[in-house]
SEDREN-755843 format. One record per atom (N, C-alpha, C): chain; residue in three letters; x, y, z. Coordinates in nm, 3 decimals, decimal comma, m for minus. Layout:
BEGIN
+---+-----+---------+---------+---------+
: c :   r :      c1 :      c2 :      c3 :
+---+-----+---------+---------+---------+
: A : ala :       X :       Y :       Z :
...
+---+-----+---------+---------+---------+
***
This chain:
BEGIN
+---+-----+---------+---------+---------+
: c :   r :      c1 :      c2 :      c3 :
+---+-----+---------+---------+---------+
: A : arg :   1,643 :  m0,557 :   2,399 :
: A : arg :   1,561 :  m0,672 :   2,368 :
: A : arg :   1,549 :  m0,682 :   2,217 :
: A : gly :   1,561 :  m0,801 :   2,165 :
: A : gly :   1,543 :  m0,825 :   2,022 :
: A : gly :   1,396 :  m0,850 :   1,994 :
: A : val :   1,369 :  m0,899 :   1,875 :
: A : val :   1,233 :  m0,932 :   1,836 :
: A : val :   1,227 :  m1,079 :   1,799 :
: A : thr :   1,111 :  m1,138 :   1,809 :
: A : thr :   1,092 :  m1,274 :   1,762 :
: A : thr :   1,040 :  m1,267 :   1,620 :
: A : ile :   1,104 :  m1,340 :   1,532 :
: A : ile :   1,065 :  m1,341 :   1,392 :
: A : ile :   1,020 :  m1,481 :   1,355 :
: A : ala :   0,902 :  m1,492 :   1,298 :
: A : ala :   0,854 :  m1,621 :   1,249 :
: A : ala :   0,881 :  m1,623 :   1,099 :
: A : leu :   0,971 :  m1,709 :   1,055 :
: A : leu :   1,008 :  m1,719 :   0,915 :
: A : leu :   0,962 :  m1,851 :   0,856 :
: A : leu :   0,940 :  m1,850 :   0,726 :
: A : leu :   0,912 :  m1,976 :   0,657 :
: A : leu :   1,048 :  m2,039 :   0,626 :
: A : asp :   1,102 :  m2,100 :   0,726 :
: A : asp :   1,238 :  m2,152 :   0,718 :
: A : asp :   1,244 :  m2,282 :   0,798 :
: A : pro :   1,322 :  m2,380 :   0,755 :
: A : pro :   1,324 :  m2,507 :   0,827 :
: A : pro :   1,406 :  m2,505 :   0,955 :
: A : gln :   1,432 :  m2,390 :   1,011 :
: A : gln :   1,503 :  m2,383 :   1,138 :
: A : gln :   1,402 :  m2,393 :   1,252 :
: A : his :   1,444 :  m2,438 :   1,366 :
: A : his :   1,353 :  m2,451 :   1,479 :
: A : his :   1,419 :  m2,396 :   1,605 :
: A : leu :   1,371 :  m2,280 :   1,648 :
: A : leu :   1,421 :  m2,218 :   1,770 :
: A : leu :   1,573 :  m2,228 :   1,781 :
: A : val :   1,642 :  m2,169 :   1,685 :
: A : val :   1,787 :  m2,183 :   1,680 :
: A : val :   1,861 :  m2,085 :   1,769 :
: A : gly :   1,787 :  m1,998 :   1,836 :
: A : gly :   1,853 :  m1,904 :   1,926 :
: A : gly :   1,870 :  m1,768 :   1,863 :
: A : arg :   1,965 :  m1,694 :   1,912 :
: A : arg :   1,984 :  m1,555 :   1,873 :
: A : arg :   2,047 :  m1,546 :   1,734 :
: A : val :   1,992 :  m1,458 :   1,652 :
: A : val :   2,044 :  m1,434 :   1,518 :
: A : val :   2,058 :  m1,284 :   1,502 :
: A : asp :   2,174 :  m1,239 :   1,458 :
: A : asp :   2,196 :  m1,097 :   1,432 :
: A : asp :   2,202 :  m1,076 :   1,282 :
: A : ala :   2,136 :  m0,974 :   1,235 :
: A : ala :   2,138 :  m0,944 :   1,092 :
: A : ala :   2,159 :  m0,795 :   1,073 :
: A : his :   2,232 :  m0,759 :   0,970 :
: A : his :   2,251 :  m0,618 :   0,938 :
: A : his :   2,177 :  m0,590 :   0,808 :
: A : leu :   2,080 :  m0,499 :   0,814 :
: A : leu :   2,000 :  m0,465 :   0,697 :
: A : leu :   2,021 :  m0,318 :   0,666 :
: A : gly :   2,119 :  m0,287 :   0,585 :
: A : gly :   2,146 :  m0,148 :   0,549 :
: A : gly :   2,168 :  m0,065 :   0,673 :
: A : pro :   2,089 :   0,041 :   0,691 :
: A : pro :   2,109 :   0,127 :   0,806 :
: A : pro :   2,047 :   0,074 :   0,934 :
: A : leu :   1,974 :  m0,036 :   0,925 :
: A : leu :   1,903 :  m0,087 :   1,041 :
: A : leu :   1,964 :  m0,218 :   1,088 :
: A : asp :   1,984 :  m0,233 :   1,217 :
: A : asp :   2,029 :  m0,359 :   1,273 :
: A : asp :   1,909 :  m0,428 :   1,336 :
: A : val :   1,893 :  m0,555 :   1,307 :
: A : val :   1,781 :  m0,631 :   1,360 :
: A : val :   1,837 :  m0,751 :   1,435 :
: A : val :   1,787 :  m0,775 :   1,553 :
: A : val :   1,827 :  m0,892 :   1,630 :
: A : val :   1,704 :  m0,977 :   1,652 :
: A : ala :   1,711 :  m1,100 :   1,612 :
: A : ala :   1,601 :  m1,193 :   1,634 :
: A : ala :   1,640 :  m1,285 :   1,748 :
: A : asp :   1,557 :  m1,291 :   1,851 :
: A : asp :   1,585 :  m1,380 :   1,963 :
: A : asp :   1,563 :  m1,525 :   1,923 :
: A : asp :   1,463 :  m1,547 :   1,842 :
: A : asp :   1,429 :  m1,683 :   1,802 :
: A : asp :   1,383 :  m1,684 :   1,657 :
: A : ile :   1,406 :  m1,795 :   1,593 :
: A : ile :   1,346 :  m1,817 :   1,462 :
: A : ile :   1,257 :  m1,940 :   1,478 :
: A : leu :   1,134 :  m1,926 :   1,435 :
: A : leu :   1,037 :  m2,033 :   1,456 :
: A : leu :   1,025 :  m2,122 :   1,333 :
: A : asp :   0,997 :  m2,244 :   1,356 :
: A : asp :   0,989 :  m2,346 :   1,252 :
: A : asp :   0,865 :  m2,328 :   1,167 :
: A : arg :   0,878 :  m2,342 :   1,034 :
: A : arg :   0,763 :  m2,328 :   0,944 :
: A : arg :   0,662 :  m2,439 :   0,965 :
: A : arg :   0,701 :  m2,547 :   1,032 :
: A : arg :   0,608 :  m2,656 :   1,055 :
: A : arg :   0,511 :  m2,625 :   1,168 :
: A : leu :   0,536 :  m2,519 :   1,243 :
: A : leu :   0,445 :  m2,481 :   1,350 :
: A : leu :   0,315 :  m2,430 :   1,289 :
: A : arg :   0,205 :  m2,475 :   1,340 :
: A : arg :   0,075 :  m2,425 :   1,297 :
: A : arg :   0,049 :  m2,296 :   1,375 :
: A : pro :  m0,035 :  m2,206 :   1,326 :
: A : pro :  m0,057 :  m2,080 :   1,396 :
: A : pro :  m0,095 :  m2,095 :   1,543 :
: A : leu :  m0,178 :  m2,193 :   1,574 :
: A : leu :  m0,220 :  m2,209 :   1,713 :
: A : leu :  m0,105 :  m2,253 :   1,803 :
: A : asp :   0,002 :  m2,308 :   1,746 :
: A : asp :   0,119 :  m2,348 :   1,824 :
: A : asp :   0,200 :  m2,228 :   1,871 :
: A : leu :   0,173 :  m2,110 :   1,816 :
: A : leu :   0,251 :  m1,992 :   1,851 :
: A : leu :   0,218 :  m1,936 :   1,988 :
: A : asp :   0,097 :  m1,959 :   2,038 :
: A : asp :   0,055 :  m1,899 :   2,164 :
: A : asp :   0,156 :  m1,912 :   2,277 :
: A : pro :   0,206 :  m2,032 :   2,306 :
: A : pro :   0,299 :  m2,039 :   2,419 :
: A : pro :   0,437 :  m1,980 :   2,387 :
: A : leu :   0,466 :  m1,954 :   2,261 :
: A : leu :   0,597 :  m1,904 :   2,222 :
: A : leu :   0,605 :  m1,753 :   2,214 :
: A : leu :   0,494 :  m1,688 :   2,190 :
: A : leu :   0,494 :  m1,543 :   2,170 :
: A : leu :   0,417 :  m1,473 :   2,281 :
: A : ala :   0,477 :  m1,370 :   2,335 :
: A : ala :   0,407 :  m1,288 :   2,433 :
: A : ala :   0,336 :  m1,176 :   2,358 :
: A : gly :   0,225 :  m1,133 :   2,408 :
: A : gly :   0,154 :  m1,022 :   2,347 :
: A : gly :   0,080 :  m1,062 :   2,222 :
: A : asp :   0,039 :  m0,961 :   2,148 :
: A : asp :  m0,036 :  m0,984 :   2,024 :
: A : asp :   0,055 :  m1,038 :   1,916 :
: A : his :   0,000 :  m1,117 :   1,828 :
: A : his :   0,074 :  m1,159 :   1,710 :
: A : his :  m0,017 :  m1,149 :   1,588 :
: A : ser :   0,044 :  m1,098 :   1,483 :
: A : ser :  m0,026 :  m1,076 :   1,357 :
: A : ser :   0,041 :  m1,164 :   1,252 :
: A : leu :  m0,035 :  m1,257 :   1,201 :
: A : leu :   0,019 :  m1,355 :   1,109 :
: A : leu :  m0,011 :  m1,315 :   0,965 :
: A : leu :   0,075 :  m1,357 :   0,874 :
: A : leu :   0,063 :  m1,318 :   0,733 :
: A : leu :  m0,026 :  m1,413 :   0,655 :
: A : ile :  m0,105 :  m1,355 :   0,566 :
: A : ile :  m0,187 :  m1,431 :   0,473 :
: A : ile :  m0,143 :  m1,389 :   0,333 :
: A : ala :  m0,094 :  m1,485 :   0,256 :
: A : ala :  m0,046 :  m1,460 :   0,120 :
: A : ala :  m0,162 :  m1,463 :   0,020 :
: A : pro :  m0,144 :  m1,404 :  m0,096 :
: A : pro :  m0,248 :  m1,411 :  m0,199 :
: A : pro :  m0,279 :  m1,555 :  m0,241 :
: A : thr :  m0,183 :  m1,644 :  m0,224 :
: A : thr :  m0,202 :  m1,784 :  m0,265 :
: A : thr :  m0,253 :  m1,873 :  m0,151 :
: A : thr :  m0,274 :  m1,818 :  m0,034 :
: A : thr :  m0,321 :  m1,896 :   0,080 :
: A : thr :  m0,464 :  m1,943 :   0,054 :
: A : pro :  m0,488 :  m2,073 :   0,061 :
: A : pro :  m0,626 :  m2,122 :   0,043 :
: A : pro :  m0,717 :  m2,060 :   0,151 :
: A : phe :  m0,844 :  m2,039 :   0,119 :
: A : phe :  m0,933 :  m1,968 :   0,210 :
: A : phe :  m0,945 :  m2,038 :   0,345 :
: A : ala :  m0,954 :  m2,170 :   0,347 :
: A : ala :  m0,967 :  m2,241 :   0,475 :
: A : ala :  m0,846 :  m2,214 :   0,565 :
: A : arg :  m0,728 :  m2,211 :   0,506 :
: A : arg :  m0,606 :  m2,180 :   0,582 :
: A : arg :  m0,606 :  m2,033 :   0,625 :
: A : ala :  m0,654 :  m1,943 :   0,540 :
: A : ala :  m0,663 :  m1,801 :   0,575 :
: A : ala :  m0,754 :  m1,781 :   0,695 :
: A : val :  m0,864 :  m1,855 :   0,701 :
: A : val :  m0,955 :  m1,848 :   0,816 :
: A : val :  m0,882 :  m1,891 :   0,942 :
: A : glu :  m0,808 :  m2,001 :   0,934 :
: A : glu :  m0,732 :  m2,050 :   1,049 :
: A : glu :  m0,629 :  m1,946 :   1,096 :
: A : ile :  m0,561 :  m1,886 :   1,002 :
: A : ile :  m0,461 :  m1,784 :   1,035 :
: A : ile :  m0,529 :  m1,662 :   1,097 :
: A : ala :  m0,639 :  m1,618 :   1,039 :
: A : ala :  m0,712 :  m1,502 :   1,092 :
: A : ala :  m0,759 :  m1,527 :   1,235 :
: A : gln :  m0,808 :  m1,647 :   1,261 :
: A : gln :  m0,857 :  m1,680 :   1,395 :
: A : gln :  m0,744 :  m1,693 :   1,496 :
: A : ala :  m0,623 :  m1,725 :   1,451 :
: A : ala :  m0,509 :  m1,737 :   1,541 :
: A : ala :  m0,441 :  m1,602 :   1,565 :
: A : ser :  m0,466 :  m1,504 :   1,481 :
: A : ser :  m0,407 :  m1,372 :   1,498 :
: A : ser :  m0,476 :  m1,299 :   1,612 :
: A : thr :  m0,399 :  m1,215 :   1,683 :
: A : thr :  m0,458 :  m1,141 :   1,794 :
: A : thr :  m0,438 :  m0,991 :   1,782 :
: A : gly :  m0,352 :  m0,946 :   1,693 :
: A : gly :  m0,327 :  m0,803 :   1,679 :
: A : gly :  m0,403 :  m0,747 :   1,561 :
: A : phe :  m0,360 :  m0,785 :   1,443 :
: A : phe :  m0,426 :  m0,747 :   1,319 :
: A : phe :  m0,395 :  m0,856 :   1,218 :
: A : ile :  m0,463 :  m0,852 :   1,105 :
: A : ile :  m0,438 :  m0,945 :   0,996 :
: A : ile :  m0,342 :  m0,876 :   0,900 :
: A : tyr :  m0,232 :  m0,942 :   0,866 :
: A : tyr :  m0,137 :  m0,889 :   0,768 :
: A : tyr :  m0,165 :  m0,961 :   0,637 :
: A : leu :  m0,230 :  m0,892 :   0,545 :
: A : leu :  m0,261 :  m0,948 :   0,414 :
: A : leu :  m0,153 :  m0,903 :   0,315 :
: A : met :  m0,083 :  m0,999 :   0,260 :
: A : met :   0,021 :  m0,967 :   0,161 :
: A : met :  m0,047 :  m0,926 :   0,030 :
: A : ala :  m0,001 :  m0,814 :  m0,026 :
: A : ala :  m0,062 :  m0,759 :  m0,148 :
: A : ala :  m0,025 :  m0,838 :  m0,272 :
: A : arg :   0,086 :  m0,911 :  m0,265 :
: A : arg :   0,132 :  m0,983 :  m0,384 :
: A : arg :   0,225 :  m1,095 :  m0,342 :
: A : thr :   0,256 :  m1,182 :  m0,436 :
: A : thr :   0,355 :  m1,287 :  m0,413 :
: A : thr :   0,489 :  m1,236 :  m0,465 :
: A : gly :   0,593 :  m1,312 :  m0,441 :
: A : gly :   0,724 :  m1,275 :  m0,492 :
: A : gly :   0,815 :  m1,229 :  m0,380 :
: A : ile :   0,906 :  m1,142 :  m0,415 :
: A : ile :   1,000 :  m1,090 :  m0,317 :
: A : ile :   0,952 :  m0,954 :  m0,269 :
: A : thr :   0,996 :  m0,918 :  m0,151 :
: A : thr :   0,954 :  m0,791 :  m0,093 :
: A : thr :   1,016 :  m0,675 :  m0,171 :
: A : gly :   0,950 :  m0,563 :  m0,166 :
: A : gly :   0,996 :  m0,445 :  m0,238 :
: A : gly :   0,879 :  m0,380 :  m0,307 :
: A : val :   0,900 :  m0,259 :  m0,355 :
: A : val :   0,793 :  m0,183 :  m0,419 :
: A : val :   0,756 :  m0,248 :  m0,551 :
: A : ser :   0,627 :  m0,262 :  m0,574 :
: A : ser :   0,581 :  m0,315 :  m0,702 :
: A : ser :   0,536 :  m0,199 :  m0,789 :
: A : ser :   0,520 :  m0,226 :  m0,917 :
: A : ser :   0,483 :  m0,117 :  m1,009 :
: A : ser :   0,334 :  m0,085 :  m1,002 :
: A : gly :   0,251 :  m0,184 :  m0,982 :
: A : gly :   0,107 :  m0,160 :  m0,984 :
: A : gly :   0,047 :  m0,154 :  m0,846 :
: A : ala :  m0,066 :  m0,087 :  m0,837 :
: A : ala :  m0,140 :  m0,079 :  m0,710 :
: A : ala :  m0,204 :  m0,214 :  m0,681 :
: A : pro :  m0,209 :  m0,252 :  m0,556 :
: A : pro :  m0,265 :  m0,384 :  m0,522 :
: A : pro :  m0,417 :  m0,388 :  m0,535 :
: A : asp :  m0,470 :  m0,501 :  m0,577 :
: A : asp :  m0,614 :  m0,523 :  m0,580 :
: A : asp :  m0,646 :  m0,627 :  m0,473 :
: A : val :  m0,688 :  m0,580 :  m0,358 :
: A : val :  m0,712 :  m0,670 :  m0,245 :
: A : val :  m0,859 :  m0,674 :  m0,205 :
: A : ser :  m0,945 :  m0,615 :  m0,284 :
: A : ser :  m1,085 :  m0,602 :  m0,246 :
: A : ser :  m1,152 :  m0,735 :  m0,214 :
: A : thr :  m1,132 :  m0,836 :  m0,298 :
: A : thr :  m1,197 :  m0,965 :  m0,278 :
: A : thr :  m1,147 :  m1,035 :  m0,152 :
: A : lys :  m1,014 :  m1,035 :  m0,133 :
: A : lys :  m0,956 :  m1,100 :  m0,014 :
: A : lys :  m1,000 :  m1,030 :   0,113 :
: A : val :  m0,998 :  m0,897 :   0,113 :
: A : val :  m1,038 :  m0,823 :   0,232 :
: A : val :  m1,184 :  m0,851 :   0,265 :
: A : ala :  m1,270 :  m0,849 :   0,165 :
: A : ala :  m1,413 :  m0,876 :   0,189 :
: A : ala :  m1,434 :  m1,015 :   0,248 :
: A : ala :  m1,362 :  m1,113 :   0,197 :
: A : ala :  m1,374 :  m1,250 :   0,250 :
: A : ala :  m1,324 :  m1,258 :   0,393 :
: A : leu :  m1,213 :  m1,191 :   0,422 :
: A : leu :  m1,158 :  m1,194 :   0,559 :
: A : leu :  m1,250 :  m1,122 :   0,657 :
: A : arg :  m1,316 :  m1,017 :   0,613 :
: A : arg :  m1,407 :  m0,944 :   0,703 :
: A : arg :  m1,523 :  m1,033 :   0,749 :
: A : glu :  m1,553 :  m1,136 :   0,672 :
: A : glu :  m1,659 :  m1,229 :   0,710 :
: A : glu :  m1,617 :  m1,321 :   0,825 :
: A : val :  m1,486 :  m1,335 :   0,849 :
: A : val :  m1,439 :  m1,432 :   0,950 :
: A : val :  m1,360 :  m1,369 :   1,064 :
: A : thr :  m1,336 :  m1,238 :   1,061 :
: A : thr :  m1,263 :  m1,173 :   1,169 :
: A : thr :  m1,309 :  m1,030 :   1,188 :
: A : lys :  m1,298 :  m0,984 :   1,312 :
: A : lys :  m1,326 :  m0,844 :   1,344 :
: A : lys :  m1,197 :  m0,766 :   1,360 :
: A : leu :  m1,083 :  m0,834 :   1,347 :
: A : leu :  m0,953 :  m0,768 :   1,361 :
: A : leu :  m0,930 :  m0,672 :   1,245 :
: A : pro :  m0,853 :  m0,566 :   1,268 :
: A : pro :  m0,816 :  m0,479 :   1,157 :
: A : pro :  m0,734 :  m0,556 :   1,054 :
: A : ile :  m0,746 :  m0,519 :   0,929 :
: A : ile :  m0,672 :  m0,584 :   0,821 :
: A : ile :  m0,576 :  m0,481 :   0,761 :
: A : ala :  m0,448 :  m0,516 :   0,760 :
: A : ala :  m0,345 :  m0,430 :   0,703 :
: A : ala :  m0,287 :  m0,499 :   0,580 :
: A : val :  m0,261 :  m0,420 :   0,477 :
: A : val :  m0,206 :  m0,474 :   0,352 :
: A : val :  m0,062 :  m0,426 :   0,338 :
: A : gly :   0,027 :  m0,518 :   0,312 :
: A : gly :   0,167 :  m0,485 :   0,292 :
: A : gly :   0,228 :  m0,572 :   0,185 :
: A : phe :   0,357 :  m0,553 :   0,161 :
: A : phe :   0,433 :  m0,631 :   0,065 :
: A : phe :   0,417 :  m0,569 :  m0,073 :
: A : gly :   0,505 :  m0,476 :  m0,105 :
: A : gly :   0,499 :  m0,410 :  m0,234 :
: A : gly :   0,437 :  m0,272 :  m0,228 :
: A : ile :   0,404 :  m0,225 :  m0,109 :
: A : ile :   0,344 :  m0,092 :  m0,093 :
: A : ile :   0,456 :   0,011 :  m0,082 :
: A : gly :   0,454 :   0,112 :  m0,167 :
: A : gly :   0,562 :   0,208 :  m0,162 :
: A : gly :   0,529 :   0,345 :  m0,219 :
: A : thr :   0,405 :   0,365 :  m0,262 :
: A : thr :   0,365 :   0,495 :  m0,317 :
: A : thr :   0,230 :   0,534 :  m0,256 :
: A : ala :   0,196 :   0,662 :  m0,271 :
: A : ala :   0,066 :   0,709 :  m0,222 :
: A : ala :  m0,047 :   0,636 :  m0,294 :
: A : asp :  m0,030 :   0,606 :  m0,422 :
: A : asp :  m0,134 :   0,532 :  m0,496 :
: A : asp :  m0,151 :   0,391 :  m0,439 :
: A : his :  m0,043 :   0,328 :  m0,401 :
: A : his :  m0,051 :   0,195 :  m0,339 :
: A : his :  m0,126 :   0,203 :  m0,206 :
: A : val :  m0,092 :   0,304 :  m0,125 :
: A : val :  m0,159 :   0,323 :   0,004 :
: A : val :  m0,308 :   0,345 :  m0,019 :
: A : arg :  m0,343 :   0,428 :  m0,115 :
: A : arg :  m0,484 :   0,455 :  m0,146 :
: A : arg :  m0,556 :   0,327 :  m0,186 :
: A : ala :  m0,496 :   0,248 :  m0,274 :
: A : ala :  m0,559 :   0,124 :  m0,320 :
: A : ala :  m0,577 :   0,026 :  m0,204 :
: A : ala :  m0,478 :   0,017 :  m0,117 :
: A : ala :  m0,487 :  m0,076 :  m0,003 :
: A : ala :  m0,592 :  m0,031 :   0,097 :
: A : thr :  m0,591 :   0,098 :   0,133 :
: A : thr :  m0,681 :   0,145 :   0,238 :
: A : thr :  m0,822 :   0,174 :   0,189 :
: A : glu :  m0,843 :   0,162 :   0,059 :
: A : glu :  m0,980 :   0,171 :   0,008 :
: A : glu :  m1,063 :   0,054 :   0,062 :
: A : his :  m0,997 :  m0,059 :   0,089 :
: A : his :  m1,067 :  m0,178 :   0,137 :
: A : his :  m1,019 :  m0,223 :   0,275 :
: A : ala :  m0,891 :  m0,210 :   0,301 :
: A : ala :  m0,833 :  m0,254 :   0,428 :
: A : ala :  m0,823 :  m0,137 :   0,525 :
: A : asp :  m0,785 :  m0,168 :   0,647 :
: A : asp :  m0,777 :  m0,066 :   0,752 :
: A : asp :  m0,643 :   0,006 :   0,754 :
: A : ala :  m0,541 :  m0,053 :   0,694 :
: A : ala :  m0,407 :   0,006 :   0,700 :
: A : ala :  m0,323 :  m0,045 :   0,584 :
: A : ala :  m0,219 :   0,031 :   0,555 :
: A : ala :  m0,118 :  m0,011 :   0,457 :
: A : ala :   0,015 :  m0,019 :   0,532 :
: A : ile :   0,093 :  m0,121 :   0,502 :
: A : ile :   0,223 :  m0,140 :   0,565 :
: A : ile :   0,332 :  m0,112 :   0,463 :
: A : val :   0,422 :  m0,023 :   0,498 :
: A : val :   0,535 :   0,011 :   0,411 :
: A : val :   0,661 :  m0,029 :   0,485 :
: A : gly :   0,740 :  m0,116 :   0,425 :
: A : gly :   0,863 :  m0,161 :   0,487 :
: A : gly :   0,983 :  m0,140 :   0,398 :
: A : ser :   0,996 :  m0,224 :   0,297 :
: A : ser :   1,114 :  m0,222 :   0,210 :
: A : ser :   1,136 :  m0,088 :   0,141 :
: A : ala :   1,029 :  m0,024 :   0,100 :
: A : ala :   1,044 :   0,105 :   0,031 :
: A : ala :   1,106 :   0,208 :   0,124 :
: A : leu :   1,069 :   0,205 :   0,250 :
: A : leu :   1,125 :   0,299 :   0,347 :
: A : leu :   1,271 :   0,266 :   0,377 :
: A : val :   1,301 :   0,139 :   0,394 :
: A : val :   1,439 :   0,097 :   0,417 :
: A : val :   1,526 :   0,135 :   0,297 :
: A : lys :   1,474 :   0,114 :   0,176 :
: A : lys :   1,548 :   0,149 :   0,055 :
: A : lys :   1,576 :   0,299 :   0,051 :
: A : arg :   1,474 :   0,380 :   0,081 :
: A : arg :   1,492 :   0,525 :   0,081 :
: A : arg :   1,599 :   0,566 :   0,181 :
: A : met :   1,596 :   0,508 :   0,300 :
: A : met :   1,693 :   0,544 :   0,403 :
: A : met :   1,834 :   0,497 :   0,365 :
: A : thr :   1,844 :   0,380 :   0,305 :
: A : thr :   1,974 :   0,328 :   0,261 :
: A : thr :   2,034 :   0,418 :   0,153 :
: A : glu :   1,950 :   0,459 :   0,058 :
: A : glu :   1,996 :   0,550 :  m0,047 :
: A : glu :   2,039 :   0,684 :   0,012 :
: A : ser :   1,967 :   0,731 :   0,111 :
: A : ser :   2,002 :   0,858 :   0,176 :
: A : ser :   2,140 :   0,851 :   0,239 :
: A : ile :   2,165 :   0,742 :   0,308 :
: A : ile :   2,295 :   0,725 :   0,373 :
: A : ile :   2,405 :   0,718 :   0,269 :
: A : ala :   2,381 :   0,642 :   0,161 :
: A : ala :   2,481 :   0,630 :   0,055 :
: A : ala :   2,511 :   0,765 :  m0,010 :
: A : gln :   2,412 :   0,852 :  m0,016 :
: A : gln :   2,429 :   0,984 :  m0,077 :
: A : gln :   2,459 :   1,092 :   0,027 :
: A : arg :   2,490 :   1,049 :   0,148 :
: A : arg :   2,527 :   1,138 :   0,259 :
: A : arg :   2,420 :   1,243 :   0,290 :
: A : arg :   2,294 :   1,200 :   0,278 :
: A : arg :   2,182 :   1,285 :   0,319 :
: A : arg :   2,132 :   1,233 :   0,454 :
: A : asp :   2,046 :   1,309 :   0,516 :
: A : asp :   1,987 :   1,271 :   0,644 :
: A : asp :   1,876 :   1,168 :   0,619 :
: A : pro :   1,895 :   1,043 :   0,661 :
: A : pro :   1,794 :   0,940 :   0,634 :
: A : pro :   1,662 :   0,966 :   0,708 :
: A : ile :   1,669 :   1,032 :   0,822 :
: A : ile :   1,546 :   1,062 :   0,897 :
: A : ile :   1,463 :   1,166 :   0,821 :
: A : gln :   1,527 :   1,269 :   0,773 :
: A : gln :   1,453 :   1,370 :   0,696 :
: A : gln :   1,393 :   1,310 :   0,569 :
: A : asp :   1,469 :   1,225 :   0,501 :
: A : asp :   1,417 :   1,161 :   0,379 :
: A : asp :   1,302 :   1,066 :   0,412 :
: A : ala :   1,312 :   0,995 :   0,523 :
: A : ala :   1,204 :   0,905 :   0,564 :
: A : ala :   1,079 :   0,986 :   0,597 :
: A : glu :   1,097 :   1,097 :   0,668 :
: A : glu :   0,982 :   1,182 :   0,701 :
: A : glu :   0,916 :   1,235 :   0,574 :
: A : ala :   0,996 :   1,277 :   0,476 :
: A : ala :   0,940 :   1,327 :   0,350 :
: A : ala :   0,863 :   1,216 :   0,278 :
: A : met :   0,917 :   1,096 :   0,278 :
: A : met :   0,849 :   0,984 :   0,213 :
: A : met :   0,717 :   0,954 :   0,283 :
: A : ile :   0,719 :   0,955 :   0,415 :
: A : ile :   0,598 :   0,925 :   0,491 :
: A : ile :   0,492 :   1,031 :   0,466 :
: A : arg :   0,532 :   1,158 :   0,459 :
: A : arg :   0,435 :   1,265 :   0,427 :
: A : arg :   0,373 :   1,240 :   0,290 :
: A : asp :   0,454 :   1,196 :   0,193 :
: A : asp :   0,402 :   1,166 :   0,061 :
: A : asp :   0,307 :   1,045 :   0,065 :
: A : leu :   0,345 :   0,941 :   0,138 :
: A : leu :   0,260 :   0,823 :   0,149 :
: A : leu :   0,126 :   0,856 :   0,213 :
: A : gln :   0,128 :   0,950 :   0,309 :
: A : gln :   0,004 :   0,988 :   0,378 :
: A : gln :  m0,099 :   1,045 :   0,282 :
: A : lys :  m0,056 :   1,099 :   0,171 :
: A : lys :  m0,150 :   1,153 :   0,072 :
: A : lys :  m0,244 :   1,043 :   0,021 :
: A : gly :  m0,197 :   0,919 :   0,026 :
: A : gly :  m0,280 :   0,808 :  m0,016 :
: A : gly :  m0,393 :   0,774 :   0,080 :
: A : leu :  m0,392 :   0,834 :   0,198 :
: A : leu :  m0,498 :   0,810 :   0,295 :
: A : leu :  m0,623 :   0,893 :   0,266 :
: A : phe :  m0,612 :   0,982 :   0,169 :
: A : phe :  m0,723 :   1,069 :   0,135 :
: A : phe :  m0,766 :   1,040 :  m0,008 :
: A : lys :  m0,890 :   1,069 :  m0,037 :
: A : lys :  m0,944 :   1,044 :  m0,170 :
: A : lys :  m0,863 :   1,119 :  m0,276 :
: A : ala :  m0,836 :   1,052 :  m0,386 :
: A : ala :  m0,761 :   1,113 :  m0,496 :
: A : ala :  m0,840 :   1,230 :  m0,552 :
: A : pro :  m0,770 :   1,336 :  m0,589 :
: A : pro :  m0,841 :   1,450 :  m0,648 :
: A : pro :  m0,905 :   1,410 :  m0,781 :
: A : ala :  m1,021 :   1,467 :  m0,807 :
: A : ala :  m1,097 :   1,434 :  m0,929 :
: A : ala :  m1,039 :   1,501 :  m1,050 :
+---+-----+---------+---------+---------+
***
């Protein structure tokens, strides 16, 4: 079974799409139209769905997205392209505002790739999401003929350090 991916793309339910992302193969059963409003997703998606809120999302729209989410809130830590950023995210204001309108857990992602980033995100939010940094580490491992699973495990152990208070 593939996954359903909702992209900000002018395609509308174009069918099966196969993509190769470094060491990972991803199959999308459907690509959803960006013109769909969050509430339009209910009949299209089975199970929980967690919608993204960007730093530039106006608050009224963020409320609508939060109310349409059923799994958790995915708060993007920054704008731009995906990948590790140099600075730790400052999400305190956005998280506090979202907590006023939802009881769902709030996870911060997009640019998270170090223990310091995880610490900054989870100081206010319930979780940190690491994607591109892990894929990059595994891709580099494969290119250097190392075990990508062992390298991923080492990276995750390092990221976990951000779940605890920084030493004084």
